[in-house]
DRENLO-642108 format. One record per residue: y, x, z of N, C-alpha, C in turn; residue number from 1. Coordinates in nm, 2 decimals. Layout:
Y:X:Z:Y:X:Z:Y:X:Z:NUM
...
***
This chain:
9.60:8.15:9.92:9.48:8.09:9.98:9.41:8.19:10.08:1
9.41:8.32:10.04:9.35:8.42:10.12:9.43:8.46:10.24:2
9.56:8.46:10.23:9.65:8.51:10.34:9.63:8.43:10.46:3
9.63:8.29:10.46:9.62:8.22:10.59:9.48:8.25:10.65:4
9.38:8.26:10.58:9.25:8.30:10.63:9.25:8.43:10.71:5
9.32:8.53:10.64:9.33:8.66:10.71:9.41:8.65:10.84:6
9.52:8.58:10.84:9.60:8.57:10.96:9.52:8.50:11.07:7
9.45:8.40:11.04:9.36:8.33:11.13:9.26:8.42:11.19:8
9.19:8.50:11.11:9.09:8.60:11.16:9.15:8.70:11.25:9
9.27:8.75:11.22:9.34:8.84:11.31:9.37:8.77:11.45:10
9.42:8.65:11.45:9.45:8.58:11.57:9.33:8.56:11.66:11
9.21:8.53:11.59:9.09:8.50:11.66:9.02:8.62:11.72:12
9.02:8.73:11.64:8.94:8.85:11.67:9.01:8.97:11.73:13
9.14:8.97:11.72:9.22:9.08:11.78:9.27:9.05:11.92:14
9.22:9.11:12.02:9.26:9.07:12.16:9.41:9.09:12.18:15
9.48:8.99:12.23:9.63:9.00:12.24:9.67:9.10:12.34:16
9.60:9.14:12.44:9.64:9.23:12.54:9.65:9.37:12.48:17
9.58:9.40:12.37:9.58:9.53:12.31:9.63:9.52:12.17:18
9.70:9.42:12.13:9.73:9.40:11.99:9.82:9.51:11.93:19
9.90:9.58:12.02:9.98:9.69:11.97:9.90:9.81:11.92:20
9.78:9.82:11.98:9.69:9.93:11.93:9.60:9.88:11.82:21
9.60:9.76:11.78:9.50:9.70:11.69:9.56:9.64:11.56:22
9.70:9.64:11.55:9.76:9.58:11.44:9.86:9.68:11.38:23
9.86:9.70:11.25:9.95:9.79:11.18:10.01:9.73:11.06:24
10.13:9.76:11.03:10.20:9.71:10.91:10.24:9.84:10.83:25
10.21:9.83:10.70:10.24:9.95:10.61:10.30:9.91:10.48:26
10.39:10.00:10.43:10.44:9.98:10.30:10.37:10.08:10.21:27
10.36:10.04:10.08:10.28:10.13:9.99:10.34:10.13:9.85:28
10.30:10.23:9.77:10.34:10.25:9.63:10.21:10.29:9.56:29
10.18:10.22:9.45:10.06:10.25:9.37:10.06:10.20:9.23:30
9.95:10.21:9.17:9.95:10.16:9.03:9.97:10.01:9.01:31
9.96:9.94:9.12:9.98:9.79:9.12:10.13:9.76:9.16:32
10.21:9.86:9.19:10.35:9.84:9.22:10.38:9.87:9.37:33
10.48:9.81:9.42:10.52:9.83:9.56:10.46:9.71:9.64:34
10.43:9.74:9.76:10.37:9.64:9.84:10.36:9.66:9.99:35
10.29:9.57:10.06:10.28:9.57:10.20:10.13:9.55:10.24:36
10.09:9.61:10.35:9.96:9.58:10.41:9.98:9.54:10.55:37
9.90:9.45:10.60:9.89:9.41:10.74:9.74:9.44:10.78:38
9.72:9.53:10.87:9.59:9.58:10.91:9.56:9.53:11.05:39
9.44:9.48:11.07:9.39:9.45:11.20:9.26:9.53:11.23:40
9.26:9.60:11.34:9.14:9.69:11.37:9.06:9.61:11.47:41
8.93:9.59:11.43:8.84:9.52:11.52:8.78:9.62:11.62:42
8.74:9.74:11.57:8.69:9.84:11.65:8.70:9.97:11.58:43
8.64:10.08:11.62:8.65:10.21:11.56:8.58:10.21:11.42:44
8.49:10.12:11.40:8.41:10.11:11.27:8.48:10.03:11.16:45
8.54:9.92:11.20:8.58:9.82:11.10:8.73:9.77:11.12:46
8.80:9.76:11.01:8.94:9.71:11.01:8.94:9.61:10.89:47
9.04:9.52:10.90:9.06:9.42:10.79:9.21:9.43:10.75:48
9.23:9.43:10.62:9.37:9.43:10.57:9.40:9.32:10.48:49
9.52:9.26:10.50:9.58:9.17:10.40:9.67:9.25:10.32:50
9.67:9.24:10.19:9.75:9.33:10.10:9.82:9.26:9.99:51
9.94:9.31:9.96:10.02:9.25:9.85:10.09:9.36:9.78:52
10.09:9.35:9.65:10.17:9.45:9.56:10.22:9.38:9.44:53
10.33:9.43:9.39:10.38:9.38:9.26:10.49:9.47:9.20:54
10.49:9.47:9.07:10.60:9.54:8.99:10.60:9.49:8.85:55
10.72:9.47:8.80:10.74:9.43:8.66:10.80:9.54:8.58:56
10.74:9.57:8.47:10.79:9.68:8.38:10.82:9.63:8.25:57
10.95:9.65:8.20:10.99:9.59:8.07:10.99:9.71:7.97:58
10.94:9.68:7.85:10.93:9.78:7.74:10.92:9.72:7.61:59
10.97:9.78:7.50:10.95:9.73:7.37:10.83:9.81:7.31:60
10.73:9.74:7.26:10.61:9.81:7.21:10.59:9.76:7.07:61
10.53:9.85:6.99:10.51:9.82:6.85:10.36:9.81:6.83:62
10.32:9.69:6.77:10.18:9.67:6.74:10.17:9.61:6.60:63
10.09:9.68:6.52:10.07:9.64:6.38:10.21:9.63:6.30:64
10.30:9.72:6.34:10.43:9.71:6.28:10.53:9.61:6.33:65
10.48:9.53:6.43:10.57:9.43:6.49:10.62:9.48:6.62:66
10.75:9.47:6.64:10.81:9.51:6.77:10.81:9.39:6.87:67
10.75:9.41:6.98:10.74:9.31:7.09:10.82:9.35:7.21:68
10.91:9.26:7.26:10.97:9.29:7.39:10.87:9.25:7.49:69
10.81:9.35:7.57:10.70:9.32:7.66:10.74:9.33:7.80:70
10.68:9.25:7.89:10.70:9.26:8.03:10.56:9.27:8.09:71
10.53:9.39:8.14:10.40:9.42:8.21:10.41:9.38:8.36:72
10.34:9.28:8.40:10.34:9.23:8.53:10.22:9.29:8.60:73
10.25:9.38:8.70:10.14:9.44:8.78:10.14:9.38:8.92:74
10.02:9.38:8.98:10.01:9.34:9.12:9.89:9.26:9.15:75
9.87:9.24:9.28:9.76:9.16:9.33:9.78:9.14:9.48:76
9.72:9.04:9.53:9.72:9.02:9.68:9.58:8.97:9.72:77
9.54:9.01:9.84:9.40:8.97:9.88:9.37:9.03:10.02:78
9.24:9.04:10.04:9.18:9.08:10.17:9.09:9.19:10.15:79
9.10:9.30:10.23:9.01:9.41:10.22:8.94:9.43:10.36:80
8.82:9.47:10.36:8.75:9.51:10.48:8.73:9.66:10.47:81
8.77:9.74:10.57:8.76:9.88:10.57:8.65:9.92:10.67:82
8.55:10.01:10.63:8.45:10.06:10.71:8.46:10.21:10.73:83
8.47:10.25:10.85:8.48:10.39:10.89:8.35:10.45:10.93:84
8.27:10.51:10.84:8.13:10.54:10.87:8.12:10.65:10.98:85
8.22:10.73:11.00:8.22:10.84:11.10:8.32:10.81:11.21:86
8.37:10.69:11.22:8.47:10.65:11.32:8.60:10.74:11.31:87
8.62:10.80:11.20:8.74:10.89:11.18:8.84:10.82:11.09:88
8.89:10.90:11.00:8.99:10.85:10.91:8.94:10.81:10.78:89
8.82:10.87:10.74:8.76:10.84:10.61:8.71:10.70:10.61:90
8.73:10.62:10.50:8.69:10.48:10.50:8.63:10.44:10.36:91
8.55:10.34:10.36:8.50:10.27:10.25:8.56:10.13:10.25:92
8.61:10.09:10.14:8.68:9.96:10.14:8.62:9.87:10.03:93
8.61:9.74:10.06:8.57:9.63:9.97:8.65:9.51:10.00:94
8.68:9.44:9.89:8.76:9.32:9.91:8.77:9.23:9.78:95
8.86:9.13:9.79:8.87:9.04:9.69:9.02:9.01:9.67:96
9.07:9.02:9.54:9.21:9.00:9.51:9.23:8.88:9.42:97
9.35:8.83:9.43:9.41:8.74:9.33:9.49:8.83:9.24:98
9.44:8.85:9.11:9.50:8.94:9.02:9.63:8.89:8.95:99
9.73:8.97:8.95:9.86:8.93:8.89:9.88:9.00:8.76:100
9.80:9.10:8.72:9.82:9.18:8.60:9.82:9.10:8.48:101
9.93:9.11:8.40:9.94:9.03:8.28:10.05:9.10:8.19:102
10.04:9.09:8.06:10.15:9.14:7.97:10.20:9.02:7.89:103
10.33:8.99:7.90:10.40:8.89:7.83:10.48:8.96:7.71:104
10.47:8.90:7.59:10.53:8.96:7.47:10.61:8.85:7.40:105
10.72:8.90:7.34:10.81:8.81:7.25:10.86:8.90:7.14:106
10.84:8.85:7.01:10.89:8.92:6.90:10.96:8.82:6.80:107
11.09:8.85:6.77:11.16:8.77:6.67:11.19:8.86:6.55:108
11.11:8.86:6.45:11.13:8.96:6.34:11.26:8.93:6.26:109
11.32:9.03:6.21:11.43:9.02:6.12:11.40:9.07:5.98:110
11.28:9.13:5.96:11.24:9.17:5.83:11.09:9.12:5.81:111
11.04:9.11:5.69:10.90:9.06:5.67:10.80:9.15:5.76:112
10.71:9.08:5.82:10.61:9.14:5.90:10.47:9.11:5.86:113
10.38:9.20:5.89:10.23:9.18:5.87:10.18:9.11:5.99:114
10.11:9.00:5.97:10.04:8.93:6.08:9.90:8.90:6.02:115
9.80:8.96:6.08:9.67:8.94:6.03:9.66:9.00:5.89:116
9.61:8.93:5.79:9.59:8.98:5.65:9.71:8.94:5.56:117
9.82:8.89:5.61:9.93:8.84:5.53:10.06:8.90:5.58:118
10.16:8.90:5.49:10.30:8.93:5.52:10.38:8.81:5.52:119
10.46:8.79:5.63:10.54:8.67:5.65:10.69:8.71:5.65:120
10.78:8.63:5.59:10.92:8.65:5.60:10.96:8.60:5.74:121
11.07:8.65:5.79:11.12:8.61:5.93:11.13:8.46:5.95:122
11.17:8.38:5.85:11.19:8.24:5.86:11.05:8.17:5.88:123
10.95:8.23:5.82:10.82:8.17:5.83:10.75:8.20:5.96:124
10.80:8.29:6.04:10.75:8.33:6.17:10.82:8.26:6.28:125
10.96:8.27:6.27:11.03:8.22:6.39:11.02:8.33:6.50:126
10.97:8.29:6.61:10.95:8.38:6.72:10.80:8.38:6.76:127
10.74:8.50:6.77:10.61:8.52:6.81:10.61:8.53:6.96:128
10.53:8.45:7.03:10.52:8.47:7.18:10.37:8.48:7.21:129
10.35:8.56:7.31:10.21:8.58:7.35:10.20:8.65:7.49:130
10.07:8.66:7.53:10.04:8.73:7.65:9.90:8.78:7.64:131
9.88:8.88:7.73:9.74:8.93:7.75:9.71:8.91:7.90:132
9.60:8.83:7.93:9.57:8.80:8.06:9.43:8.86:8.10:133
9.41:8.88:8.23:9.28:8.93:8.28:9.22:8.83:8.38:134
9.11:8.86:8.43:9.04:8.77:8.53:9.14:8.75:8.64:135
9.14:8.62:8.69:9.23:8.58:8.80:9.19:8.63:8.94:136
9.06:8.62:8.97:9.01:8.66:9.10:8.91:8.78:9.07:137
8.93:8.89:9.14:8.86:9.01:9.11:8.81:9.08:9.24:138
8.70:9.15:9.23:8.65:9.23:9.34:8.72:9.37:9.34:139
8.72:9.43:9.45:8.78:9.56:9.47:8.68:9.65:9.55:140
8.67:9.77:9.50:8.59:9.87:9.58:8.67:10.00:9.58:141
8.67:10.07:9.70:8.75:10.19:9.71:8.71:10.28:9.82:142
8.77:10.40:9.82:8.76:10.49:9.94:8.90:10.52:9.98:143
8.91:10.57:10.10:9.05:10.60:10.15:9.05:10.69:10.27:144
9.17:10.71:10.32:9.19:10.80:10.44:9.30:10.74:10.52:145
9.27:10.72:10.65:9.37:10.67:10.74:9.35:10.52:10.78:146
9.41:10.49:10.89:9.41:10.35:10.94:9.54:10.32:11.01:147
9.62:10.23:10.96:9.75:10.20:11.02:9.74:10.13:11.15:148
9.63:10.09:11.19:9.61:10.02:11.32:9.54:10.10:11.43:149
9.53:10.23:11.41:9.47:10.31:11.52:9.58:10.34:11.63:150
9.53:10.36:11.75:9.62:10.39:11.86:9.68:10.53:11.84:151
9.80:10.55:11.90:9.86:10.68:11.88:9.99:10.67:11.81:152
10.02:10.76:11.72:10.15:10.76:11.65:10.17:10.63:11.57:153
10.29:10.58:11.57:10.32:10.46:11.50:10.35:10.48:11.36:154
10.37:10.60:11.31:10.39:10.63:11.17:10.27:10.71:11.12:155
10.21:10.66:11.01:10.10:10.73:10.96:10.10:10.73:10.80:156
10.03:10.83:10.75:10.01:10.83:10.60:9.87:10.79:10.57:157
9.85:10.69:10.48:9.72:10.65:10.44:9.71:10.66:10.29:158
9.59:10.67:10.25:9.56:10.69:10.10:9.45:10.61:10.06:159
9.46:10.54:9.94:9.35:10.46:9.88:9.33:10.50:9.74:160
9.20:10.50:9.70:9.16:10.53:9.57:9.05:10.43:9.54:161
9.08:10.33:9.44:8.98:10.23:9.42:8.99:10.17:9.28:162
8.91:10.07:9.26:8.91:10.00:9.13:8.90:9.85:9.15:163
8.97:9.78:9.06:8.95:9.63:9.05:8.88:9.60:8.93:164
8.78:9.52:8.93:8.70:9.48:8.81:8.77:9.36:8.75:165
8.87:9.38:8.67:8.95:9.27:8.61:8.91:9.23:8.47:166
8.81:9.30:8.41:8.76:9.27:8.28:8.86:9.31:8.17:167
8.82:9.28:8.05:8.90:9.31:7.93:9.01:9.21:7.92:168
9.13:9.24:7.87:9.23:9.15:7.85:9.21:9.06:7.73:169
9.25:8.93:7.75:9.24:8.83:7.64:9.38:8.80:7.59:170
9.41:8.82:7.46:9.54:8.79:7.41:9.55:8.65:7.35:171
9.67:8.59:7.36:9.70:8.47:7.30:9.84:8.48:7.23:172
9.85:8.44:7.11:9.97:8.44:7.03:10.00:8.31:6.97:173
10.13:8.28:6.96:10.17:8.16:6.88:10.30:8.19:6.81:174
10.33:8.12:6.70:10.45:8.14:6.62:10.53:8.01:6.63:175
10.66:8.01:6.66:10.74:7.89:6.68:10.75:7.81:6.56:176
10.74:7.87:6.44:10.76:7.80:6.31:10.64:7.71:6.28:177
10.52:7.74:6.33:10.40:7.67:6.30:10.35:7.70:6.16:178
10.41:7.80:6.09:10.37:7.83:5.95:10.28:7.95:5.94:179
10.25:8.02:6.05:10.16:8.13:6.05:10.02:8.08:6.06:180
9.94:8.13:5.97:9.79:8.09:5.97:9.73:8.12:6.11:181
9.65:8.02:6.16:9.58:8.05:6.28:9.48:8.16:6.27:182
9.42:8.18:6.15:9.33:8.29:6.12:9.41:8.43:6.13:183
9.53:8.43:6.08:9.61:8.56:6.09:9.65:8.58:6.24:184
9.68:8.48:6.31:9.71:8.49:6.46:9.59:8.55:6.53:185
9.47:8.50:6.50:9.35:8.54:6.56:9.33:8.69:6.53:186
9.35:8.74:6.41:9.34:8.88:6.38:9.44:8.96:6.46:187
9.56:8.91:6.47:9.66:8.99:6.54:9.62:8.99:6.69:188
9.57:8.88:6.75:9.52:8.88:6.89:9.42:8.99:6.91:189
9.32:9.00:6.81:9.21:9.09:6.82:9.27:9.24:6.82:190
9.37:9.26:6.73:9.43:9.39:6.73:9.50:9.43:6.86:191
9.57:9.33:6.92:9.63:9.36:7.05:9.53:9.38:7.16:192
9.42:9.31:7.16:9.31:9.33:7.26:9.25:9.47:7.24:193
9.23:9.51:7.11:9.17:9.64:7.09:9.26:9.75:7.14:194
***
């Protein structure tokens, strides 16, 4: 939803006769994974970026004695406005992201496991599936260095340091057998959240 708006803004506000000096494309690596930025420079003070990042990391984690095969999905896409207070390389950034961060978990016990306040044999559990989700739409604030859409060299290094306000994760668990007490599942969810 945000990407078409960003492209439209670039088409309307970036003069086509000087687009080569006002549009930059960049690849990036960060805590949200691998991604791309499309930057449009309005003037020496302000630029706008469309950004996309993603990475999936698989790991087996142990929580409360239960082994979960987990997939940590990192990433976000959205729009950032960069303000250059000294018309140089230093910038302040603010924006809005569609958050992709999520943890998916699956556990199929082969020995009795503790869930909540009780111990369940494998047949009574079946498969535990769950996830930890965060806010879907989140604000971003950051500082950085560089602008991919400045005139001059076509290859540049840029740096961002910022935070997304995604809130605390909310865990959801279910057992395929239907025999695990909802109260015990709720305790396990709270343990995962903590």
